[in-house]
C-alpha positions in Angstrom: 20.8 2.2 -3.9 19.1 2.8 -0.5 15.3 3.0 -0.3 13.9 6.5 -0.8 12.6 7.0 2.7 12.7 10.7 3.5 9.6 11.9 5.2 8.9 14.8 2.9 8.0 15.1 -0.8 10.0 12.4 -2.5 10.2 12.6 -6.3 11.3 9.4 -7.8 12.9 11.1 -10.7 13.0 8.2 -13.2 10.3 6.3 -14.9 9.6 3.2 -12.9 10.6 0.8 -15.6 14.0 2.4 -16.2 14.6 2.5 -12.4 13.7 -1.1 -11.9 15.6 -2.3 -14.9 18.7 -0.2 -14.3 19.3 -0.1 -10.5 19.6 -2.4 -7.6 17.3 -1.7 -4.7 17.8 -2.2 -1.0 15.0 -3.8 0.9 12.6 -1.5 2.9 14.3 -0.2 6.0 13.0 -2.3 8.9 13.4 0.5 11.3 11.2 2.8 9.2 8.7 0.0 8.7 8.3 -0.4 12.5 8.3 3.3 13.4 5.2 4.5 15.3 5.8 8.3 15.3 3.3 10.7 13.9 0.0 12.1 15.2 -2.3 9.8 17.1 -5.3 11.2 15.3 -6.0 13.1 12.0 -9.0 14.8 10.5 -11.4 12.3 9.0 -12.7 14.8 6.5 -9.1 15.6 5.4 -8.2 11.9 5.3 -11.2 11.0 3.2 -11.0 14.0 0.8 -10.9 12.8 -2.8 -7.8 13.3 -4.9 -7.1 12.6 -8.6 -5.9 9.1 -7.6 -9.0 6.9 -6.9 -9.0 5.0 -3.6 -8.6 1.3 -3.7 -11.4 0.3 -1.4 -13.6 -2.7 -0.4 -16.6 -2.7 1.8 -19.7 -0.4 1.9 -19.2 3.4 1.6 -21.6 3.9 4.5 -19.9 1.5 6.9 -19.7 2.7 10.4 -15.9 2.3 10.5 -13.3 3.0 7.8 -9.8 1.6 7.9 -7.1 3.4 5.8 -3.8 1.6 5.3 -0.7 3.2 3.9 1.6 0.5 2.7 4.7 -0.1 0.6 4.9 -3.2 -1.7 8.5 -3.8 -0.6 7.7 -3.7 3.1 8.0 -7.1 4.8 5.6 -5.9 7.6 3.0 -5.0 5.0 3.4 -8.4 3.4 2.9 -10.1 6.8 -0.3 -8.1 7.3 -1.6 -8.9 3.9 -0.9 -12.6 4.1 -1.5 -13.4 7.8 -3.9 -10.7 9.2 -6.0 -9.2 6.5 -8.2 -12.2 5.6 -9.6 -12.8 9.1 -10.4 -9.1 9.4 -12.0 -9.1 5.9 -14.2 -12.1 6.8 -15.2 -10.7 10.2 -15.7 -7.0 9.4 -15.5 -6.1 5.7 -17.5 -9.0 4.2 -20.2 -8.4 6.8 -20.6 -4.8 5.8 -19.4 -3.4 9.1 -16.1 -1.9 7.9 -14.8 -0.2 4.8 -11.1 -0.8 4.0 -9.0 1.6 1.9 -5.5 0.7 0.6 -3.2 3.6 -0.2 0.3 3.3 -1.7 3.2 4.7 0.3 6.2 3.4 -1.7 9.5 3.3 0.2 11.5 3.0 -3.0 11.2 2.9 -6.8 10.6 -0.8 -6.9 7.6 -0.5 -4.6 6.3 2.4 -6.8 6.7 0.2 -9.9 4.8 -2.7 -8.3 2.0 -0.3 -7.2 1.7 0.9 -10.7 1.3 -2.7 -12.0 -1.5 -3.3 -9.4 -3.3 -0.1 -10.5 -3.0 -1.0 -14.2 -4.5 -4.5 -13.6 -7.9 -2.7 -13.2 -11.1 -3.3 -11.4 -11.5 -6.6 -9.6 -7.9 -7.7 -10.4 -6.3 -4.9 -8.3 -6.6 -6.4 -4.8 -5.8 -10.0 -5.9 -2.7 -8.8 -7.7 -1.6 -6.8 -4.6 -2.1 -9.9 -2.5 -0.1 -12.0 -5.0 2.8 -9.6 -5.1 2.9 -9.7 -1.3 2.7 -13.5 -1.2 5.7 -13.7 -3.6 7.5 -10.7 -2.2 10.7 -12.7 -1.4 10.9 -13.8 -5.0 11.1 -10.3 -6.6 11.9 -7.8 -3.8 14.9 -9.4 -2.1 16.3 -11.9 -4.7 19.5 -11.4 -6.7 19.3 -10.0 -10.2 16.8 -7.8 -11.9 13.3 -8.1 -10.5 11.7 -7.3 -13.9 11.3 -10.9 -15.2 9.8 -12.0 -11.9 7.4 -9.1 -11.9 6.3 -9.9 -15.4 5.7 -13.5 -14.6 3.4 -12.5 -11.8 1.7 -9.8 -13.9 1.0 -12.3 -16.7 -1.3 -14.1 -14.3 -3.4 -11.0 -14.2 -3.6 -10.7 -17.9 -0.6 -8.5 -18.7 1.2 -8.8 -22.0 4.7 -7.5 -22.5 3.3 -4.5 -24.2 0.8 -3.6 -21.5 3.5 -4.3 -18.8 5.9 -1.9 -20.4 3.2 0.7 -21.0 2.1 0.6 -17.4 5.6 1.0 -16.0 6.3 4.0 -18.3 3.0 5.8 -17.3 4.5 9.1 -15.9 1.0 10.4 -14.9 0.3 7.3 -12.7 3.8 7.5 -11.2 3.3 11.2 -10.4 -0.1 10.4 -8.8 1.3 7.7 -6.5 4.2 9.9 -5.6 1.8 12.8 -4.7 -0.2 10.4 -2.6 2.9 9.4 -0.7 3.9 13.1 -0.2 0.4 14.0 1.0 0.4 11.2 3.5 3.7 12.3 4.9 3.1 16.0 4.9 -0.6 16.1 6.0 -1.0 13.0 8.1 2.5 12.4 9.4 2.9 9.0 7.9 6.5 8.0 8.2 6.3 4.2 8.5 4.7 1.2 6.8 2.2 -0.1 7.3 0.3 2.8 9.0 -3.4 2.4 9.7 -6.0 5.0 10.5 -9.3 3.7 12.0 -11.9 6.5 11.8 -9.0 8.9 11.8 -7.2 7.4 14.8 -3.8 5.8 14.2 -3.5 2.1 15.2 -0.8 2.3 17.9 -0.1 -1.4 18.2 1.4 -3.9 15.8 -1.3 -4.8 13.3 -2.6 -8.1 14.6 -6.1 -9.4 14.5 -6.3 -8.9 18.2 -5.2 -5.3 17.9 -7.9 -4.5 15.4 -10.5 -6.3 17.4 -9.6 -4.1 20.4 -10.2 -0.9 18.4 -13.0 -2.0 16.1 -15.4 -3.7 18.6 -16.0 -0.6 20.7 -16.5 1.5 17.6 -19.0 -0.9 16.2 -20.8 -1.3 19.5 -21.2 2.4 20.1 -24.6 4.0 19.2 
């Protein structure tokens, strides 16, 4: 089954657990993942407008600069950012209170939606560590042969999941609908059609997401009065 990558309101149609257990998923489309189409700038007020799905955020709310990332858990480019680029940016800008970072789900397929649900269900201070772990082990569950469910459960257990809480999370229709709605809003309102997509104070990062690319954008913003 190909990844669900249409640019407009995608409805996943099946509960995530049933989808993951019963279907084989293709990897995220590399062409889609590298696409740079879409508006160069969006309304910050609209981008930051609250929805019924709470933002996953770190860094002070009153930071001078806010980075919003739209990412898919099955996207190799997103995994590369998480494992190779994010930590230096976090240490330099987020931990020092200069930047607020917001992670928003933009699943490219049902498997990505299911993994995003698990991260959400981990709760509180376990969410970002679990996202990072899923990205670190992406090759083990996203692209390996056979059902990904046992591998996902092995990872989830490290965050305290039981079989019961694992199954309950992956059959949470409300959470699946919220994540799907977030993806649709990102596509329809902000022109997101690729992962990862980054908005920095409303402006889309046009280069590949390297530390140097972020430095080039962040330093002038932070230096401005």
